[in-house]
N, C-alpha and C positions, 0 to 999 in steps of 0.2 A: 504494499500500500504506499502511495506517495505521501511524503511529509510536506506540509504546506506552511510557509511562513506568511504572517500578516504584516504588511508594511504600513506603518501608521505615522511616519516621520512628521512632526510638526502639527499633529492634530490633537484633539482633546481625548481621543480614544473611544468616543461614543459609538461611532460607526464600526470600529473594530470589534466592539462587544457584540454588536448585532451579527457580525460575520462569524464570530466565535460561536454563537448560539446556532446559526445556520449549519456550520460545519459539524458541530457536535451532534445535532439532531440528524444529520445525514451520515453519521458514523464515519467521518473522514478525520484523518490524523493531522493534528496541528503540531508543528515542530516548535514554534515560538514566535516572538514578536521582533520585528526590526524597527528601530526607532532612533532617529538622530538626536532627540532631545531628552530621552529617558536614560537612566543609568542601567548598564547591564546588571541583571539580577533582580530588577524590579519586576513586578508581576501584574498582569491584567487577567482577571478571572482565572488565576492560577497558572497562566502561561508565562514563562520567563522572557523578559527582554534579553535577546541574545547579543545585541550590539547595534551599531549603526549600519547604514547601507553598505559600507565597505565590507562588513561581515559577509555579505552575499558573495563577494569576490574571493575573499580569503578562504572561505569554507565550501566553495563550489556549490552553493545553493542555487537550484534551477527551477523551483516551482513555488508560486505564491500568489497573493492577491493584495491589492492596495486597499487598505481600509481607511480611506480619507473621504469624508463626505463632500467637501468643497470641490467642485469640478476642476477649477484651475490648479489647485494644489495637487489633486489626484493626477492630473496630466503631467505636471512637473515631476512628481515622484516616479511615474512610469518612465518618463524620459531619462531620469537619472539611472534607474535600474537597468534600462536597455543599454545605456553607455557602459555601465559596469559589466554586464553580461548580455551580449546581444542574443543569446540563445535562451534566455530566461523565459519560462512558460508561465503566462498569467492564466491561472485556472478560472473557470466559471463556477460560481457558488450559487446553488439553488436550494433554498429552504424546502424541506419535504412537503410543507403544508402550502403548496401553490398549485395553481391550475394552469398548465401550458398546453395549448391545443396543437393539433397537427399543423405541419408546415411552418412552425415558428423557427426562426434562426436567432441565435444569441452569440454575440462576439466575445472574444477572450477578455478576461478580467471583469466581466459583468457580474453583478450580484442581484439575485431576485429574492426578495424577502417574504416572510410569512404572510399568507393571505393574498398575495398578488395574483392577478389573473392576466394572462396574455393569450389573446385569441388568434384564430386561424391566420396563418401566413403573415403574421407581424414579423418585422425584421428589427432586431435590437442590436445596436452597434457595440463597439468595444468599450470597456471600462465604464459602463453605465450602472446606475442604481435604479432598480425598479423596486420601490419601497413598499412598506407594509400596507396591505389592503388597497394598493393602487390597481387600476384596471386599464388595460391597453387593448382596444378592440381590433377587429380583423383588418389586415392589410395596412396597418400603421408602419411607418418607417422612422426609427429613432436613431439619430446620429450618435457618433462616438462622444463619450464624456458627458452624457445627458443624465440628469436626475429627474425621475418621476417620483414625486414625494408622496408621503402616506395619504391615502384616500383620494388621490387625484384620479380623474377619469378621462380617458381619451376616447372619442368616437372613432368609427371606422375611417381608414384612409387618411389619418392625420399624419403629417410630416413634422418632425421636430429636428431642428438643425443642431449641428455640433455644439457642444458646450452649454446647452440651454437647460433651464430648470422650470418644471411645472410644479409650483409649490402646493402645500397641503390643501386638500379639499377642492382644488380648482377643477373646473369642468371644461372640456374642449369639444365642441360639436364636430360632426364628421366632416372630413375633407378640408379641414383648415391646415394651413402651413404656419408654423412658428419658426422664425428665422434662427440663425446661429447666435450663440452667446446672448440669448434673450431670457428674461425671467418673467414668468407669469405669476403674479402675486397670489397669496393664499386666498381661497374662497372665491376666486374670480370665475367668470363665465366667458369663455372665448367664443365669439360668434363669427369673427372675421380673421383673416390673415394678420399676423404680427410680423413686422420686419426684423432684420438682424440688429443686434446690439441695442435692444430696447428693454425698458422695464414697463410692464403693462399690468394693470389691475382694474378691478371693478366689474360691474355687471350692466351692460356688456363691457368686456375688457378694452381699455384704451391705452396706447403708449403714453406714458407720462414723462419719461426722461430717457436720455441716451446713457448707455453704460459701456464700459470697456471689458475686454476679455477677462482681465484679472480682478475686476471689482468684486466686492462682497455681494452676496445675493441681493440684499435689500438694506 
């Protein structure tokens, strides 16, 4: 059985805890935690911090998952690990209490949390978070480094661009396009397309400001 490291450098560790739970419930083996800011020997849910990202190189670690909730920080962590080990395998983590339909594709490094529903022929990109009780309907296309937050719902044929976030409880009607690096605010209802690099919220959701790729969510 492969041993998985969870890379959570620079994060609070909250998302890493959810990944630990999903891996444990799927009976997968966790080797430990990689973190640039915590001291080796510290523990998260009983799993030891092994060292910083250079530990991956020194110890020929080749399988893991990035446990960082922020899309931009997650992307930077993936980039650093690939520079250290170009052959590193980013595993897919799927909590056993999910519903994933026929024809769904899920990219490397993506996490699907408890209660999530992904319906027929949806395409989920790399290093995404499909969070607790979120719902992605048929034929959606989700770009890399996207977060679909708890209880968010996407109708069929929705497109979500790279690096974007659909926040908690937001609803997106069918066939809408959400641009790259865009944030849909919590509880919003999206009835029309939202462009790249926007923060949008409300019912109906409207773009209220421009954001940059590395900005905090809200």
